[in-house]
N, C-alpha and C positions, 0 to 999 in steps of 0.2 A: 573040508580038506584037513588033513593032518600036517603036523609040523614037518615031517619028512617030504611029503609031496610039496609042500610049500617051498621048501629050500631047493627042491629039485627043479620046481617051475620057474623060479626067478633067476636061476643061474648063479654065476659067481659075483661076489661083492667084496668090498673092502670098507671096514669101519675105521675112520680116522678122527683124531681129536682136533678140533679147530680152536686154538687158543684165542682168537679174536672174539668168536661167539660164544667161547666156553661151553661147547657141547660137541657131542659126536655127531659126524656127518657120514651117511652111507653113500658109497660110490658103487653104483651097478655097472657091471661090465655091458650088459644089454638092458637099457632102461625100457625099452619096449616090452620085454617079458614081464618086468614087475608091473608096468601099467596094465597089461593084459590081465594079470592076477588080481591086481588091485580092484579093476572094475567089477569083477564078479564075486570076490571073496567078501564074506561077512563073518565068518567064525573059523578060527583055527583050532581043531582039536588036539590034544596031546602036544602042545607046543611048548618049547623051551623058552627061557627068558630072553634069549638072543632072538628067536623067531618073533616074539611079541615086540621087542624093541625095533627090529628091522622093519616090520610091518607098519608101526606107528610113525617111525622116523621117516620112512619112505613117502607115506601119505602126507605128512606134515612139509616135507621138501617139495612135494608137488603142489603144495598150496591147498591141500585139503583140511578138513575139520575132523578130529578124532575124539571119541569118547571111549575110554577103556575102564573095565572093571577088574580088580585084582585084590588078592588078599594075602600074598606071602612076600617075603623079602625079595624073591626072584622077579616079582612084578614091579619093584620099586622104580627102576629106571624108565620103564614104559609109562607107568603112571605119571611120574614127574613130567615126561616129554609130551604126553597127550594134552589136548586142549582142556579137557574135562577128565580127571581121574576120579574114579568112584571105587571106594572100598567099603566092605561090609564090616559090621561091628565085631564079628567073630574072627576078623583077619588080625594079622600081626601088627604090632605098634609101628614098625618101619613103613609098612604100606599105608597105614592111617596117616602118618606124618607126610608122605609124599603125595597124598590124594587131595583133591580140591573139595570133595564132598564125601563125608563118612556117613553112611546109612546104619543106623543102630541095630536093625534086626537083619536077619539073613534071607529075606524073602525078596526074590526078584521083581515081584509085584511093587515093593516099595521103591525100586528104581524107576519104574514106570511112573509112579505117582510123584516122586521127586522132580522128575523131568517136566511133567505137566504143571506142577506147581511153579516150578522155576521159570517156565515159558510164561505162564500167566502173570507172574511178578514182573518179569522183564517187559512184557507188553504194556502193563499198567505203568511202569516207570518211564518207558518211552512216550506213552501218551501224555503223561504229566509234563514231561520236559518239553514236548512240542506245544503244549497249551501255554 
């Protein structure tokens, strides 16, 4: 799905700053439309920074988990809001600063390897703590 198709499919929304939580909240006029798009969407092509942020924030507000990759200044807000923000070594410094994990090379296979190793380490730490 492209960014234009995404915005047309989710309908109207408002982005408001919440001073108590110190973050932007997304208010959808028709939440059912977003939930329908969210359930089947995996990749947004030619998306703007706002599209990425709306998608990440909407999933987080619904209680979902989000992992996002990005490499530019425009991706910084969505990388910060995601549960796990991944940036590549060739990306800009702002994106790297907002990411949770910086992968030094630009190969997407490295992302897969990092996730596999991260899960293995997490499982081993969990087993150790249960012991």
